N, C-alpha and C positions, 0 to 999 in steps of 0.2 A: 387798322391804321398802323403804318410802319414807323420805325424809329426815325427815318429820314423826315417824315412829315411832322412828328412830334418835336423834333429838334430842328428849329429853324435857325440854325447857326449858318449864316451865309458864307462863312469861310470854309465850310465843309461841303463836299459834293452831294448831289441828289441822284436819283436814278438815271437821269439823262446827262448828267455832268460828271459822272465818275469815270475816270480813265483806268485802263487796265495797267497792271504793274509792268507789263512789257512795253508800255507806251511812254512811261515817265521819262525815259532817257531822251525822247524826242523833244522835250521841253528845254533841254540844255542849250544854252546859247541865246535863249529869248531874253529880251530886256527885263529889268527888274521892276520898272515902274508900270503902273496899270495902263496908262495911255500907250506906252510903247508896246505892251502886250497886245492891246486892241489893234494897234496899227499893223502888227505882224500878221494878224488874222486876215487882213485884207488880201494877202497873197495866197490864202488857202481856199477861198470860196469864189465861185463864179455864178452869176445869176443865170437861170435857164435861157433867157432870151439872148444873153451875150454868148453863151455856149453854142446856141443854134447858129448865130452869125458866124462863129468860127468853124462851123461844120462838125462839131463834136457829135459822135454817134448818138442817135436818138435813144438807144437802149440805156444810155447813162442818165437820162432825164429822171429816172426813178430814184436817183440819189437824193433828190430834194424831199423825198418822203421818209428819209432816215431821221429818226428822232434822237437816239443816244449819240453823244459825242464820240464815245469810243468806237462806234461803228462808222461814224463819219471819218474818223482818223484812219481806220482800217481801209476804207475806200480810198482815202487820199494817199496813203503810203503805198497802196497797190499800184498807183499811177506814178509815184515818185517817192522812194523810201527815205529821202533826205530829212534831216531834223526840221522842225517846224520854223526855225528862224531863217531858213534859207528860202528866199523867194522862189515861187514856182511860176512856170509859164502858164498862161491862162488855160490852155487845154489840159494841163495836169492838175487843175484845182478841182475840188469836189463841187458838184452842182448843188446850189442851195439858194436860200432867200435871205432877207434881212434877219429872219429868225435864226438862221444858221450862223451868220456872222456874230450876232449877239450872244448866242448860247455857247459857241466854241470859245469865245473870249471869256465868258463866265466860267467855263470848265477849267480853263488854264489858270485864271485868277484864283479859283478855289483850290486848285492843285498846289498853288504857291502860298496858300493860307491867307489870301486876300479876300475879304468879304465882298461878294459881288452878287448881282441879280440881273437876269434878263427881264426886260419890261416890254409889255405889249400895249400898243396904243396907236397914236397918230402923229406923224410929222406934219407941222403946219407950214413948212418951208419949201415944199416941193412944187406945189401948184398954188397959184394965187387964190386966196380966200377959201382954200380947201384944206381939210385934214386928211392925210393919206395914210392908210394902214401901214404900220411900221413897227419894228422892234429895235430897241437900243440896249446898251449895257450900262449898268450902274456899278460903281465901286464906292466903298466907304472910305472917306478921307478922315483918317484918325486925327490929324492935326487940327482940322477945322470942324470936326464932328458933324459931317453932313454927307449925304449921298451925292456923288457927282455923276451926271448923266453924260455918256459918251455915245455918239453915233458911230459905232465901230465900222459900219460899212462905208461911211462917207468922210472919214478922217482925211484931211488934206484937200477936200473939195470946198467949194465956196458957197454952198447953200446957206450957211450961217457963218457968223464971225468966229465962233468957237465951238466946232463940233466935238472938241475934247472936253467941253464943259458947257453943255447946252443951257441957255438962259431960260427962266421960267416962261412957259407958254410956247416955246419952240417945239417941244414934244409934250403931248398930253397922253398920259396913260388912259386906258379905256375908262377907268373910273373917274379920272379927272374930266375927261370929255363928257361923260354921262352927267356929272354934277352940273357942268355948265349948260348942258342941254336942258336939264330939268329946271334950272334957274332961268331959262329963256335967254341965255347969253350967247348961244350959237345956233346956227341952222343945221339940224342933224342931216339934212339932205346934202350938205356939203362935206360930209365925213364918210369915207368908204375906201374902196379898193381901186387904185389907179388902173386904167386900162379896161375898166368894166362900165357898163351902162346901168346895171341892175344893183350892184353891191354897194349901195349908199343908203344912209338913213339911220334911224334910231336902233334898229336891230344890229347893224354893224358896230355901233358903239357899245351896246350891251354885250355883244359877243366878245369884243376885245376886253371888256371889263371882267368877264368870266375867265378868259384866257390869262389875264394879268393876275387874277387871284391864284390861278393854278401855278403861274410862274413864281409868285411869291411863296408858294408852298412847294417849290422845287420840282414842279411838273411843267417844264417848258415845252408845251405842245406845239404842233405845227400850226401855221397860219390858218389853215383850212379845217383843222379838227373841229368837230361839232359833237356835243354831248348834252345830256340833260334836256333842257327845253330850248336850246339854242336854235335848232332847226325849226321848231314851231314859231319862234320869234321871227326868223328870217321869212317864214311863210305868212306872217301876220296873224298867227293863231294864239297869241298871248294877249293878256290884258293888264289891268292895273295891279293885280297881285304880283305878276312877274316884274313889273316896273318897280314895285316896292322892294322886291327881293334884290334887284340890281342896285337900288338906293343903299341897301345894307352892305352889299358887296363893295360898292364904291367907298363907303365910309370906312369899312374894315381895311381896305387897301391903303387908304390915305393915312390912317392911324398906324398901321403896321404892327399892331400888337400881336405877337405870336399866338397867344391863346385864342384870340378872336379870329384870326385868320384860320387857324386849325379847326375851330368849331364850325365856321361857315363852309369851309372846304369839305367838311363831312356831310353837308346837306345833300339830299338825294338829287337835287337839280343842279348841283355844282361840282360834285366829285368827279374827277377824271376816271373814266372806266379803266378797269385793270388791264384790258386787252391793249390799251394804248401805251401802257407803262411796261408791260412784259417784254 
């Protein structure tokens, strides 16, 4: 277990959010406030579908599989070496998903010494009566002693009244959705991945609960990364014992106690494989 995992100081970077010393100057000119930083990230990333519409070379689609932010910024600056505060044209943005928006913002916030976390879960405001697979950014508001949830990808859009401060229930972490499912408060078949017919149901919720645990332990994996018993869950090959394990994961993520998060993240069914972090 590494020092990064043992020290869950969210104002410090983890393996995927650590910038190279040669990249720090690219942050000059960015806003000082957390929401301003998140807003600036919007001009750094483009979704794969939007890139395809623009005719961006298909070879670049692999950019969405890049996990570490320093490598994302390397790919970005190869297209346009300008500092990150300067808006980029859509075709010169790195190709990524909501996870990339959220995690790049998290990396910049941590580089500024602002406690922040990427969170994996579901947005309840994209499709009526559905929870859609999504990542957002949280930052710690010292004045009000609370985590503020920001939909980095959709700031300035009208999905919700305050994408800069999401209201309770507008975004559910994987663990929060799991608890509601187990309490009979939501239909799990209404939670999953937009644009798919098959990726809906309890296993999608449990998968995001495990990914959220990883993100809270500074391992912000890709949306589609699978490890432990996640694949078996997607294939319907897990039972009550795994459900009970996810109950524990959801509780640990809700409480946020570093020692508890660290202990469960070391569990053989929950730890992110080293090959995903290297």
